[in-house]
C-alpha positions in Angstrom: 0.0 0.0 0.0 1.0 3.6 -0.5 2.9 4.9 2.6 3.1 8.6 3.8 3.3 11.2 1.0 6.5 13.2 1.0 6.6 16.8 -0.3 9.7 17.1 -2.5 9.0 20.7 -3.7 6.0 23.1 -4.0 4.2 20.7 -6.4 6.3 17.5 -6.4 5.3 14.5 -4.2 6.5 11.0 -3.6 5.2 7.9 -1.9 6.3 4.3 -1.8 4.4 1.3 -3.3 5.1 -2.2 -2.0 4.0 -5.1 -4.2 4.1 -8.8 -3.2 5.1 -11.0 -6.1 3.4 -14.0 -4.4 0.0 -12.2 -4.6 0.5 -11.7 -8.3 1.2 -15.4 -9.2 -2.5 -16.2 -9.9 -2.7 -13.4 -12.4 0.7 -14.3 -14.0 -0.5 -18.0 -14.4 -3.9 -16.9 -15.8 -2.2 -14.7 -18.5 0.3 -17.4 -19.4 -2.5 -20.0 -19.9 -4.4 -17.5 -22.1 -1.2 -17.0 -24.0 -0.7 -20.7 -24.4 -3.9 -20.9 -26.4 -2.6 -18.7 -29.2 1.2 -19.4 -29.1 2.6 -20.9 -32.3 5.8 -22.9 -32.2 7.4 -25.1 -34.8 6.7 -28.8 -33.9 3.5 -28.1 -32.0 -0.1 -27.6 -33.2 -1.5 -24.0 -32.5 -2.6 -23.8 -28.9 -0.9 -27.1 -27.9 2.5 -25.6 -26.8 3.1 -26.9 -23.2 2.7 -24.3 -20.5 6.2 -25.0 -19.3 7.6 -24.0 -22.7 5.3 -20.9 -22.9 6.5 -19.9 -19.4 10.2 -20.2 -20.6 9.4 -18.1 -23.6 7.2 -15.4 -22.1 7.4 -15.8 -18.3 9.7 -12.8 -17.6 7.7 -10.4 -19.9 4.3 -11.5 -18.4 5.7 -11.1 -14.9 6.9 -7.6 -15.8 3.5 -6.6 -17.3 1.5 -7.9 -14.3 3.9 -6.1 -12.0 3.5 -2.8 -13.9 -0.3 -3.1 -13.9 -0.2 -3.8 -10.1 2.0 -0.7 -9.5 -0.2 1.5 -11.6 -3.4 0.2 -9.9 -1.9 0.8 -6.5 -0.9 4.3 -7.5 -4.4 5.1 -8.9 -6.1 3.7 -5.7 -3.7 5.6 -3.4 -4.1 9.0 -5.1 -7.9 8.5 -5.1 -7.9 7.6 -1.5 -5.8 10.6 -0.5 -7.7 12.9 -2.9 -4.5 14.0 -4.7 -5.0 16.0 -8.0 -2.2 14.5 -10.1 -0.8 16.6 -13.0 0.5 14.6 -16.0 2.0 11.2 -15.5 3.9 9.8 -12.5 7.5 8.5 -12.7 8.2 5.1 -11.0 11.6 4.1 -9.6 12.6 0.7 -8.2 13.6 1.4 -4.7 14.5 -2.1 -3.4 13.7 -5.8 -3.6 14.0 -8.2 -0.7 13.1 -11.8 0.5 14.6 -13.2 -2.7 12.7 -10.7 -4.9 9.3 -11.7 -3.3 8.6 -8.0 -2.3 9.1 -5.1 -4.7 9.2 -1.5 -3.4 8.7 1.3 -5.9 8.8 5.1 -5.5 6.1 7.0 -7.3 7.2 10.6 -8.0 4.6 13.0 -9.5 3.4 16.5 -9.5 0.0 17.8 -8.2 -2.0 20.7 -9.5 -1.4 23.9 -7.5 -3.9 25.3 -5.1 -5.3 28.4 -6.7 -6.4 31.4 -4.7 -7.9 33.8 -7.2 -6.6 37.4 -6.9 -8.6 40.6 -6.6 -9.0 42.5 -9.9 -10.8 45.5 -8.3 -7.5 47.3 -7.7 -6.1 46.7 -11.2 -6.2 49.4 -14.0 -6.3 48.6 -17.7 -6.4 50.9 -20.7 -9.4 50.9 -23.1 -8.1 52.1 -26.4 -10.4 54.8 -28.0 -10.1 55.3 -31.7 -12.0 57.6 -34.0 -11.8 56.5 -37.7 -11.1 59.7 -39.6 -11.1 60.8 -43.2 -7.3 60.3 -43.4 -7.7 56.6 -42.4 -10.3 56.2 -45.2 -8.0 57.9 -47.7 -5.1 55.7 -46.8 -7.2 52.6 -47.1 -8.4 53.7 -50.5 -4.7 54.2 -51.5 -3.9 50.7 -50.4 -6.8 49.3 -52.4 -5.6 51.3 -55.5 -2.1 49.8 -55.1 -3.5 46.3 -54.9 -5.2 47.0 -58.3 -2.1 48.5 -60.0 -1.5 47.8 -63.7 1.7 48.3 -65.7 2.1 49.9 -69.2 5.2 50.0 -71.4 7.2 53.2 -71.4 10.2 54.4 -73.5 12.4 56.2 -70.9 15.1 55.3 -68.3 14.1 52.9 -65.5 13.3 54.3 -62.1 12.2 53.0 -58.7 8.7 51.5 -58.8 9.0 50.4 -62.4 8.4 46.8 -63.5 11.2 45.3 -65.6 12.1 42.1 -67.4 15.8 41.2 -67.5 18.4 38.6 -68.5 21.3 38.3 -66.1 24.5 36.3 -65.8 26.7 36.5 -62.7 30.2 35.2 -62.3 32.6 34.9 -59.3 36.3 35.4 -60.4 35.2 34.6 -63.9 33.5 31.4 -62.9 29.7 30.5 -63.1 27.9 29.5 -60.0 24.6 27.7 -59.3 21.6 30.1 -59.8 23.7 32.8 -61.3 22.0 32.9 -64.7 18.4 33.5 -65.8 16.4 34.9 -68.7 13.2 37.1 -68.7 13.1 37.6 -64.9 10.4 40.0 -63.8 10.9 42.3 -60.9 9.7 45.7 -59.5 12.6 48.0 -58.8 12.8 48.8 -55.1 10.6 45.9 -54.0 13.5 44.1 -52.4 13.1 40.8 -54.3 16.8 41.0 -55.3 19.6 42.6 -53.3 19.3 46.4 -52.8 22.6 47.1 -54.7 21.5 44.8 -57.6 18.1 46.6 -58.0 19.7 50.1 -57.6 22.1 49.3 -60.5 19.2 48.8 -62.9 17.9 52.3 -62.3 18.7 54.5 -65.4 18.8 51.6 -67.9 16.6 51.7 -71.1 15.1 48.8 -73.1 17.8 47.0 -75.0 20.6 48.3 -72.8 23.4 46.0 -71.4 25.2 46.8 -68.2 27.9 45.2 -66.2 28.3 45.8 -62.4 29.6 44.2 -59.2 27.5 43.3 -56.2 29.0 42.2 -52.8 26.7 39.6 -51.2 26.3 39.9 -47.4 28.1 37.5 -45.1 24.8 36.1 -43.7 23.4 35.5 -47.2 21.4 32.2 -47.3 23.3 30.8 -50.3 26.6 29.7 -48.7 28.5 29.5 -52.0 28.1 33.2 -52.6 27.9 34.6 -49.1 30.4 37.4 -48.6 31.7 37.2 -52.2 31.8 39.8 -55.0 29.7 38.8 -58.0 30.1 40.5 -61.4 26.7 40.7 -63.2 26.0 41.2 -66.9 22.4 42.4 -67.3 20.2 43.1 -70.3 16.9 45.0 -70.0 14.2 43.5 -72.1 11.0 45.2 -71.0 10.2 48.4 -69.0 6.7 49.2 -67.6 5.5 51.9 -65.3 2.8 51.5 -62.7 -0.7 53.0 -63.3 -3.0 53.3 -60.3 -6.8 53.4 -60.9 -8.6 56.7 -60.3 -11.1 56.8 -57.4 -14.2 57.2 -59.7 -17.6 55.6 -60.4 -16.0 52.6 -62.2 -13.6 52.0 -59.2 -16.6 52.1 -56.8 -18.5 49.6 -58.9 -15.5 47.4 -59.0 -15.5 47.4 -55.2 -19.1 46.3 -54.9 -21.1 49.6 -55.0 -23.7 49.0 -57.7 -24.5 52.6 -58.5 -20.8 53.7 -58.2 -21.5 56.3 -55.5 -18.1 57.3 -54.0 -19.7 58.5 -50.8 -21.2 55.0 -50.2 -17.8 53.5 -51.0 -16.2 55.7 -48.3 -19.0 54.9 -45.8 -18.5 51.2 -46.5 -14.7 51.5 -45.8 -15.4 53.4 -42.6 -17.7 50.7 -41.4 -15.1 48.0 -42.2 -12.4 50.0 -40.4 -14.6 50.5 -37.3 -15.3 46.8 -37.2 -11.6 46.1 -37.3 -11.0 48.7 -34.6 -13.7 47.2 -32.4 -12.1 43.7 -32.8 -8.6 44.9 -32.1 -9.7 47.0 -29.1 -11.4 44.0 -27.6 -8.3 41.9 -28.2 -6.2 44.5 -26.4 -8.6 44.5 -23.4 -8.5 40.7 -23.4 -4.6 40.7 -23.4 -4.5 43.1 -20.5 -7.2 41.2 -18.5 -5.3 37.9 -18.9 -2.1 39.6 -17.7 -4.0 41.1 -14.7 -5.3 37.6 -13.8 -1.7 36.3 -13.9 -0.4 39.3 -11.9 -3.0 38.9 -9.1 -2.9 35.1 -8.8 0.5 33.8 -7.9 0.7 30.1 -8.9 3.4 27.7 -9.8 3.0 25.7 -13.1 3.5 21.9 -12.9 6.8 21.2 -14.8 5.2 18.2 -16.5 2.4 20.4 -18.0 4.9 23.1 -19.1 7.1 20.5 -20.8 4.1 19.1 -22.7 3.1 22.6 -23.8 6.6 23.4 -24.9 6.6 20.3 -27.1 3.3 21.2 -28.5 4.4 24.8 -29.3 7.6 23.5 -30.9 5.7 21.1 -33.1 3.2 23.8 -34.1 6.1 26.1 -35.1 7.8 23.4 -37.1 4.5 22.6 -38.9 4.0 26.2 -39.7 7.4 26.7 -41.1 7.3 23.5 -43.1 3.9 24.5 -44.5 5.7 27.6 -45.9 8.3 25.3 -47.6 11.1 25.7 -45.0 13.3 22.8 -43.9 13.3 22.8 -40.1 15.7 19.9 -39.6 18.7 22.2 -40.0 17.3 24.9 -37.6 18.3 25.0 -34.0 14.8 24.3 -32.8 14.6 23.4 -29.1 11.5 23.4 -26.9 13.4 25.8 -24.5 12.7 28.6 -27.0 9.0 28.3 -26.0 9.5 27.9 -22.2 8.2 31.4 -21.2 5.2 31.1 -23.5 4.4 27.6 -22.3 4.5 28.7 -18.7 2.3 31.7 -19.4 -0.3 29.4 -21.2 -0.3 26.7 -18.5 -0.7 29.2 -15.6 -3.4 31.1 -17.4 -5.2 27.9 -18.3 -5.2 26.7 -14.7 -6.5 30.2 -13.5 -9.3 30.2 -16.1 -10.4 26.7 -15.2 -10.7 27.8 -11.5 -12.5 31.1 -12.5 -15.0 29.2 -14.6 -15.6 26.7 -11.8 -16.0 29.3 -9.0 -18.1 31.8 -11.0 -20.0 29.4 -13.3 -18.6 31.0 -16.5 -18.9 27.9 -18.6 -19.8 28.6 -22.3 -23.3 27.6 -23.3 -24.1 25.7 -26.5 -25.9 28.8 -27.8 -22.8 30.9 -27.3 -20.6 28.4 -29.1 -23.2 28.2 -32.0 -23.3 32.0 -32.3 -19.5 32.2 -32.5 -19.3 29.6 -35.1 -22.0 31.2 -37.2 -20.3 34.6 -36.9 -17.0 33.1 -38.2 -18.8 31.3 -41.0 -20.3 34.5 -42.4 -17.0 35.6 -43.9 -16.9 32.4 -46.0 -18.6 31.6 -49.3 -20.6 28.6 -47.9 -21.4 29.4 -44.3 -23.4 26.3 -43.8 -20.5 24.0 -44.7 -18.2 25.9 -42.4 -20.7 25.4 -39.5 -20.9 21.7 -40.3 -17.1 21.5 -40.5 -16.7 22.9 -36.9 -19.3 20.5 -35.5 -17.7 17.5 -37.3 -14.6 17.6 -35.1 -14.6 17.6 -31.2 -11.1 19.3 -31.4 -12.4 22.2 -33.5 -15.5 22.5 -31.3 -13.3 22.6 -28.2 -11.3 25.5 -29.7 -14.5 27.5 -30.2 -15.7 26.6 -26.7 -12.4 27.9 -25.3 -12.9 31.2 -27.1 -16.5 31.5 -25.8 -15.3 30.7 -22.3 -12.6 33.4 -22.6 -15.2 35.9 -23.7 -17.2 35.1 -20.5 -14.1 35.6 -18.4 -13.5 39.0 -20.1 -17.1 40.1 -19.5 -16.8 39.0 -15.9 -13.5 40.8 -15.4 -14.7 44.1 -17.0 -17.3 44.4 -14.2 -14.5 44.2 -11.6 -11.5 46.0 -13.1 -10.9 49.7 -13.5 -11.0 51.0 -17.1 -8.9 54.0 -18.1 -9.9 55.4 -21.5 -6.9 56.1 -23.7 -7.2 57.9 -27.1 -5.0 56.3 -29.7 -4.6 56.6 -33.5 -5.8 53.9 -35.8 -2.1 53.1 -36.6 -1.2 52.8 -32.9 -4.0 50.4 -32.2 -3.3 48.2 -35.2 0.5 48.2 -34.5 1.3 49.9 -37.8 4.6 51.7 -37.6 
């Protein structure tokens, strides 16, 4: 049976488990007999292998399995009896064996969930960003939309920044070719940064049909190791030159953006509404960030290491998957879970606090709330009904939405307790545009 529980640290505990091998013999024999019915061995009919032979073949493994099961059962019964809230999985260490291995003593080492005493939010101040969407914000958005719909027309002049060009190039290092140093009819926009800055700058002033030779020194940290830090001599020919033409903000432009009668005033009003929706969403997200931080600041808890490690692994894998989805090879990257330790601790602590808050103040998300959130998300897709079905088809996806709804309930609860300080900010400041 489990002996007295030792406290090794704030959350780590240990107790001993003693198992008598004699008491396990019946179970060991039962499993060996069951095994004998299916064991196949050359020279015997299936199921007719003598028990003695089966014991020789599998006895040690079966004994180990039965012993492991007994230790785990004893552990489960003891933590239940002592009402211990175990975090993650225990670690078992063989402490000693005696009486010719008739008694086994194991140490069960494990972590428990921290006791959570929720802090007082009433003394905390958070800033509520206040943004007025102005004419300048609408103008700038229109300018961005115009740039997204840019067209290019051929011109017969010297190339300048912002032009689109088509070039042939051939680069050599000390007179020798190198991999990727030659291409024909490559299209680029001067000043866009697709090529090295010095390379693009050297094309300014060229005319269609011109040839030009120039040197470019590649940076030491350039991703292509063969040319990093080296001087490359390029021979370039300019094949095509086009300048950018932005559409005018007129009736046709408004129609193109979904205003049937082409009314520019309606277009501006539509943009204002979109920006205000974006502002509202971002301001709410800022409030949520501050509330979550205030909950962490006012509730001092230690996170179980086992849960932090698990979260670190999950975050590492997510980052790998994300980079690989973008076509990057992560095997060569110095990717260690330690990079995510701080974030993992934050998430585990916050998760434990939220669970306690939801329990104490009955903030659990209702099915209606979850449904509303899903339907709201679905509206921005072409087939909303399919998106709704997609969410409900997976318990994992549904759980993600439930977590969001639950966090919304926590935010609403906190907003009634916490002190709000209004802060006027610009649209750019709120959106993090520098």
